[in-house]
C-alpha positions as CSV (number, residue, x, y, z in Angstrom):
1,X,88.2,-110.2,-38.4
2,X,85.6,-112.1,-36.5
3,X,85.9,-112.8,-32.7
4,X,87.0,-116.2,-31.5
5,X,84.0,-118.5,-31.9
6,X,85.6,-121.6,-33.2
7,X,88.9,-123.5,-32.7
8,X,91.9,-121.2,-32.3
9,X,95.5,-122.5,-32.5
10,X,97.7,-120.1,-30.5
11,X,100.8,-121.3,-32.4
12,X,99.5,-119.3,-35.4
13,X,99.3,-116.1,-33.5
14,X,102.9,-115.7,-32.4
15,X,106.2,-117.1,-33.7
16,X,107.2,-118.7,-30.3
17,X,104.0,-119.3,-28.2
18,X,104.3,-120.1,-24.6
19,X,102.7,-123.5,-24.3
20,X,102.2,-123.2,-20.5
21,X,99.6,-120.5,-20.9
22,X,97.4,-122.6,-23.2
23,X,95.7,-124.6,-20.4
24,X,94.8,-121.4,-18.6
25,X,93.3,-119.6,-21.5
26,X,90.5,-122.1,-22.5
27,X,89.2,-122.0,-18.9
28,X,89.0,-118.2,-19.1
29,X,87.1,-118.4,-22.4
30,X,84.8,-121.0,-20.9
31,X,83.9,-118.7,-18.1
32,X,83.3,-115.7,-20.4
33,X,81.1,-117.5,-22.9
34,X,79.0,-119.1,-20.1
35,X,78.4,-115.7,-18.5
36,X,77.7,-113.7,-21.7
37,X,75.5,-116.2,-23.5
38,X,72.6,-118.5,-22.4
39,X,72.8,-120.6,-25.6
40,X,76.5,-121.5,-25.9
41,X,79.6,-121.9,-23.9
42,X,83.3,-122.8,-24.4
43,X,84.1,-126.4,-24.0
44,X,87.4,-126.9,-22.1
45,X,89.6,-129.6,-23.6
46,X,90.2,-132.6,-21.4
47,X,93.6,-133.5,-20.1
48,X,94.1,-136.0,-23.0
49,X,93.4,-133.2,-25.5
50,X,95.3,-130.3,-23.9
51,X,98.3,-130.9,-26.1
52,X,96.3,-129.6,-29.1
53,X,96.5,-126.1,-27.6
54,X,93.0,-125.3,-28.9
55,X,89.5,-124.9,-27.6
56,X,86.1,-125.3,-29.3
57,X,82.7,-123.9,-28.7
58,X,79.7,-126.2,-28.2
59,X,76.1,-125.8,-27.1
60,X,75.2,-126.3,-23.5
61,X,72.2,-126.0,-21.2
62,X,71.2,-122.5,-20.2
63,X,71.4,-123.3,-16.5
64,X,75.1,-124.4,-16.6
65,X,77.2,-122.2,-14.3
66,X,80.8,-121.3,-15.1
67,X,83.5,-122.5,-12.8
68,X,85.4,-119.7,-11.1
69,X,88.8,-119.1,-12.6
70,X,91.6,-117.5,-10.6
71,X,94.5,-116.0,-12.4
72,X,97.9,-116.5,-10.9
73,X,100.7,-114.0,-11.2
74,X,102.4,-116.4,-13.6
75,X,99.2,-116.4,-15.8
76,X,99.1,-112.6,-15.8
77,X,102.7,-112.4,-16.8
78,X,102.1,-114.6,-19.7
79,X,99.0,-112.8,-20.8
80,X,100.9,-109.5,-20.6
81,X,103.4,-111.0,-23.0
82,X,100.8,-112.4,-25.3
83,X,98.6,-109.3,-25.7
84,X,101.3,-107.1,-27.3
85,X,102.3,-109.9,-29.7
86,X,98.6,-110.2,-30.8
87,X,98.4,-106.5,-31.3
88,X,101.6,-106.3,-33.2
89,X,100.8,-109.2,-35.5
90,X,97.4,-107.8,-36.6
91,X,95.3,-110.0,-34.3
92,X,93.6,-107.1,-32.4
93,X,90.2,-108.9,-32.1
94,X,91.9,-111.8,-30.4
95,X,93.9,-109.4,-28.1
96,X,90.6,-107.7,-27.1
97,X,89.0,-111.1,-26.5
98,X,91.8,-112.3,-24.3
99,X,91.8,-109.0,-22.4
100,X,88.1,-109.2,-21.8
101,X,88.1,-112.7,-20.6
102,X,91.0,-111.9,-18.2
103,X,89.2,-108.9,-16.8
104,X,86.0,-111.0,-16.3
105,X,87.8,-113.8,-14.5
106,X,86.8,-114.6,-10.9
107,X,88.2,-112.8,-9.0
108,X,89.4,-110.1,-11.4
109,X,93.1,-109.3,-11.6
110,X,94.3,-106.2,-9.7
111,X,94.1,-102.9,-11.6
112,X,97.8,-102.6,-12.1
113,X,98.5,-106.2,-13.1
114,X,97.5,-106.0,-16.8
115,X,99.4,-103.9,-19.2
116,X,96.8,-102.1,-21.3
117,X,98.9,-99.4,-23.0
118,X,99.7,-101.4,-26.2
119,X,96.0,-102.4,-26.5
120,X,94.9,-98.8,-26.1
121,X,97.5,-97.7,-28.7
122,X,96.3,-100.3,-31.1
123,X,92.6,-99.4,-30.6
124,X,93.4,-95.8,-31.2
125,X,95.0,-96.7,-34.5
126,X,91.8,-98.1,-35.9
127,X,90.0,-96.1,-38.6
128,X,86.8,-95.9,-36.5
129,X,85.7,-96.4,-32.9
130,X,83.6,-99.5,-33.2
131,X,86.2,-101.8,-31.5
132,X,87.1,-99.5,-28.6
133,X,83.5,-98.5,-27.8
134,X,82.4,-102.1,-28.0
135,X,85.0,-103.1,-25.5
136,X,84.2,-100.3,-23.2
137,X,80.5,-101.2,-23.3
138,X,81.1,-104.8,-22.5
139,X,83.4,-103.9,-19.5
140,X,80.8,-101.3,-18.3
141,X,78.2,-104.0,-17.9
142,X,80.5,-106.3,-15.8
143,X,81.2,-104.7,-12.3
144,X,84.3,-106.9,-11.7
145,X,86.1,-105.1,-14.6
146,X,85.2,-101.6,-13.4
147,X,88.5,-100.9,-11.6
148,X,90.2,-101.3,-15.0
149,X,87.9,-98.9,-16.9
150,X,89.5,-95.6,-15.7
151,X,93.1,-96.7,-16.6
152,X,91.9,-98.1,-20.0
153,X,89.9,-95.0,-21.0
154,X,92.6,-92.7,-19.8
155,X,95.2,-94.5,-22.0
156,X,92.8,-94.6,-24.9
157,X,92.0,-90.8,-24.7
158,X,95.7,-90.1,-24.4
159,X,96.5,-92.2,-27.5
160,X,93.8,-90.3,-29.5
161,X,95.2,-87.0,-28.5
162,X,98.7,-88.1,-29.5
163,X,97.3,-89.0,-32.9
164,X,95.6,-85.6,-33.2
165,X,92.2,-87.3,-33.2
166,X,90.4,-84.8,-31.1
167,X,86.8,-85.9,-31.9
168,X,87.6,-89.4,-30.8
169,X,89.3,-88.2,-27.6
170,X,86.3,-86.1,-26.7
171,X,83.9,-89.0,-27.3
172,X,85.9,-91.1,-24.9
173,X,85.9,-88.2,-22.4
174,X,82.1,-87.8,-22.6
175,X,81.7,-91.6,-22.3
176,X,83.6,-91.4,-19.0
177,X,81.3,-88.7,-17.7
178,X,78.0,-90.5,-18.6
179,X,75.6,-91.0,-15.7
180,X,76.3,-94.2,-13.9
181,X,79.8,-94.4,-15.4
182,X,82.3,-96.3,-13.1
183,X,85.1,-94.1,-14.5
184,X,86.7,-91.4,-12.4
185,X,88.0,-88.6,-14.4
186,X,91.2,-87.3,-12.8
187,X,93.9,-84.7,-13.3
188,X,95.7,-86.9,-15.8
189,X,92.8,-86.8,-18.2
190,X,92.5,-83.0,-18.0
191,X,96.3,-82.6,-18.2
192,X,96.2,-84.4,-21.5
193,X,92.9,-83.2,-23.0
194,X,92.9,-79.5,-22.4
195,X,96.5,-78.8,-23.8
196,X,95.8,-81.2,-26.7
197,X,92.7,-79.3,-27.7
198,X,94.4,-76.0,-27.4
199,X,97.4,-77.1,-29.5
200,X,94.9,-78.1,-32.3
201,X,93.1,-74.8,-32.1
202,X,90.0,-76.2,-30.5
203,X,90.1,-73.5,-27.8
204,X,86.3,-73.3,-27.3
205,X,86.2,-77.1,-26.6
206,X,89.2,-76.8,-24.4
207,X,87.4,-74.1,-22.3
208,X,84.4,-76.4,-21.9
209,X,86.6,-79.2,-20.6
210,X,88.4,-76.7,-18.4
211,X,85.0,-75.8,-16.9
212,X,84.4,-79.4,-16.1
213,X,87.8,-79.6,-14.5
214,X,87.1,-76.7,-12.2
215,X,83.6,-78.1,-11.3
216,X,85.3,-81.3,-10.2
217,X,87.7,-79.4,-7.9
218,X,90.8,-79.5,-10.1
219,X,92.5,-76.2,-10.6
220,X,94.9,-75.8,-13.6
221,X,98.3,-74.6,-12.6
222,X,101.7,-74.1,-14.3
223,X,101.9,-75.1,-17.9
224,X,98.3,-76.0,-18.3
225,X,97.1,-72.5,-17.2
226,X,99.8,-71.0,-19.4
227,X,98.6,-73.0,-22.4
228,X,95.0,-71.8,-22.0
229,X,96.2,-68.2,-21.6
230,X,98.3,-68.3,-24.8
231,X,95.6,-70.0,-26.7
232,X,93.1,-67.2,-25.9
233,X,95.7,-64.6,-27.0
234,X,96.2,-66.4,-30.3
235,X,92.4,-66.1,-30.8
236,X,92.7,-62.3,-30.2
237,X,90.7,-62.6,-27.0
238,X,93.2,-60.5,-25.0
239,X,90.9,-59.2,-22.2
240,X,89.3,-62.6,-21.7
241,X,92.8,-64.2,-21.6
242,X,94.0,-61.8,-18.9
243,X,90.8,-62.0,-16.8
244,X,90.7,-65.8,-16.9
245,X,94.4,-66.1,-16.0
246,X,93.9,-63.9,-13.0
247,X,90.8,-65.8,-11.9
248,X,92.6,-69.1,-12.2
249,X,95.6,-67.8,-10.3
250,X,93.4,-66.6,-7.5
251,X,91.8,-70.0,-6.9
252,X,94.9,-72.0,-7.1
253,X,95.5,-74.0,-3.9
254,X,91.9,-73.6,-2.7
255,X,89.5,-75.6,-4.9
256,X,86.5,-74.9,-2.6
257,X,86.8,-71.2,-2.4
258,X,84.4,-68.7,-3.9
259,X,87.2,-67.8,-6.3
260,X,86.6,-71.2,-8.0
261,X,82.9,-70.3,-8.5
262,X,84.0,-66.9,-9.9
263,X,86.3,-68.6,-12.4
264,X,83.5,-71.0,-13.5
265,X,81.2,-68.0,-13.9
266,X,83.8,-66.3,-16.0
267,X,84.3,-69.4,-18.2
268,X,80.5,-69.6,-18.7
269,X,80.5,-66.0,-19.9
270,X,83.4,-66.6,-22.3
271,X,81.9,-69.8,-23.7
272,X,78.5,-68.1,-24.2
273,X,80.0,-65.1,-25.9
274,X,82.1,-67.4,-28.1
275,X,79.1,-69.6,-29.0
276,X,77.0,-66.7,-30.2
């Protein structure tokens, strides 16, 4: 399905559309097209045309500047209601476009104001990663959307793990760690990714992620450490399991101690031995 480039009637997207959101959406799309293209922009319907609940694209001069659009709490509430309906009625491209234009509004909405879980779930259900990676790339190049990137990538990674799509989850994880990335990888990501890889039998990949976790100052405790321990036992690496568990126990509560460095060195040794 192609992105919105021509007239879109919102009445066809959901069974009971909210007419009051229609005037806000064209202005959002007008701003997004002006900022992302020098050859075209969205044309906002005049007051006499607003009842048509549609917008059209038309060419404009390259020096035209978009008018700032401020989303009210009422606008955000309506957008949060519309995005799930678009996702559930097989209009994912339109949901992505609406999310993007909302995140690129001026000023951008607060990080917790947009519900991105249903969008992430729908993106993770796609047969390939073209749509999610395209969305992440667009948002990465617009600083005003950066506060939303960490929540979105975390939700996306979690959805991939729940669907047992480990390669896709790792691709999102490595995308978050790219140089210059605005994402902040936190405990939530590691608390999902390491156990998910272990459950699938990808223990070596789990150990590599665990090493990243320790290097960032996060120490696995409780169930996460137990999962790593049992996964190594299942791989018949009993001595390595016992040694690593002791090392992780010794550095719990003090992420800056020499014990953390020792645990990382031990992980390096296990990974190297496993890779040979």
